[in-house]
N, C-alpha and C positions, 0 to 999 in steps of 0.2 A: 939621273939627276938623284942628286943626295935628298935625305930628308929635310925638311924645312920646320924650324922651330918657331910655332906660332903663338906662345905661349903671352909674349907682352901684346900680342896685337888683339888676341881673345881677352886678355883683362882689360885693355881698354875700350874694346868696341863691341861688346857682347850684345847680342842680340841685334845687331845693326848690319846694313849691308855695306860692302866694301869694294871699292873700285882699286884695283891694283896695278903697280906697272909689270912689265913683262918680269921683272926680276922675280916676281911672286912674294914680293915682301914689302916693297915700298906703298906705305896707302896714300892713293892720290885724291881719294872722296869716300865719304861715310853719310850713310843717311838711314832713316828710318823705311825707306821705299827703295826699289832698285832705279829708279827715275832721278830721284835726289842723289843718290851716289854717284850715278852717271855723269850728272850735271855738276857735280862738282867736281868731277876729274875732267871735265870739259875746260872748266871755268880755270884749270890749272895746266892746261894745254895738253891732255893725255886724250886722244879722241877717241882710242881703241883699247881701252883698260879690260883687266880679267875682272868680273863681278864675280862676287860669290857673297853667302851671308853666313855669319858669323852665329854659331848657335847661342842661346842664350846659358846654357848647362853644358858641362860636358857629360858624355855618357860612354860606358865601354860597349864595344862592336865585337863581337868573335862571327866572322864567316868563315867558310869554308869553299874551298875549289873542287870539284869534281871533274 
């Protein structure tokens, strides 16, 4: 899978829960709670969305593999 650019999604939906279509880019629901995002997606006909939380701020992370 190629890397995804969520820059636009981040700008628009900071700190919110998101429901995404299976393409991982199309937002079908948002909310302050997981339930609100899932319910919004269901109203648009998406019964099995990908659910994630967009952070409020971007932070760097450097990890390692052992």
